[in-house]
N, C-alpha and C positions, 0 to 999 in steps of 0.2 A: 456890173450886176449888183454888187454890194452897195454902191452909191445909189442906184435906182431903188433898191429896197429901203435904204435909209431915208431917202426923200419921201417915198410912199408912207413910211412909218410916221415921219414928222407931220405929213399932211393928215394922216388918220388921227394922230394925237390932237392936232388943232381942231379938227372937225368934231371929235369926241368931246373935247373941252367946251366947245361952243354949245353942243347939245346939253351938256351938264349945266352950264351957266343958264341956258334958256329954261331948263327944267326947274332950276332953283328959283327963278323969278316968275314962274308961271302963275297966272292969276285965276286959276280955276282947275277943277278936277279934270275936265276934258283935255285942256292943254297939257297938264302934267302927265296924264295918261298917254297922250300922243308923243310927248318927248320921251317917256319911258319906253314906249314901243320902238321909237327910232334908235334909242341907245341899245336896246336888246337886239335889234336887227344889226347894228354895227358890230356888237360883240359876237354875234353868230357869224357874220362875214369874216371877222378876224380869226375866229377859231377854224373856219373852213380853210382859210389861207394858210394857217399854221399846219393843219393836217396835210395840205397839198405839199408844202415845203418839206415836212417830215417824210412823206412818202417818196418825194423826189430824192431826198438824201439816202433813204434806204435802197432805192433802186440803183443809184449811182454806186453805193458801197457794194451791192451784190454784183454789179457788172464788173467793178474793179477786182473783187475777190475771184470771180470766175476767170477773168483774164490772167490773173496771177497764177491760179491753179492750172490753167491751160499751159502757160509758159513753163511752169515747173514740171508738168507732165511731159512736155516735149523735151525738156532737158534731161529728165530721167530716162526717157525712152532712148535718146541718143547715147547716153552713158551706157545703158544696158546693151545696146547694139554693139558698141565698141568693146565692152567687156566680154561679150559672148564670142568674139572672134578669136581664133588661135593666135593671130599676129598682134593682138592688143588693139586692133582698130587702125593700124598703120599700114595696111596692105597697099602696095603700089608705091610706097615712099622709097626714095633713093637713099641707100645707106651713106652715111658720112664717111669721108676718107679717114683712115686711121693714122696715116702718116701726114702730119701737118707741116713737115719741113719743106715740102715742095710748093707750098702755097705762098705766093708773093703778094 
């Protein structure tokens, strides 16, 4: 994904530089205005792409934060259930033998 973004960026830079060079050598007001409009359209497109990327990053961060909060809530609920029991949450566990001398 990062390499694709990098390649797209390099392509956009080359296209933008080509438009700037063409605008610099334009031999009339109409051509210059046409190139200026193309440059403005390119800049607008780039800004929209940046906004989309920022929005995607914000959505991913919100989803990650929600998943972490959900996990923490489940862990807290399990701890509370264990602490609320009289046996400390170890009901049904077999007691360990107190005399370890008979263990081989």
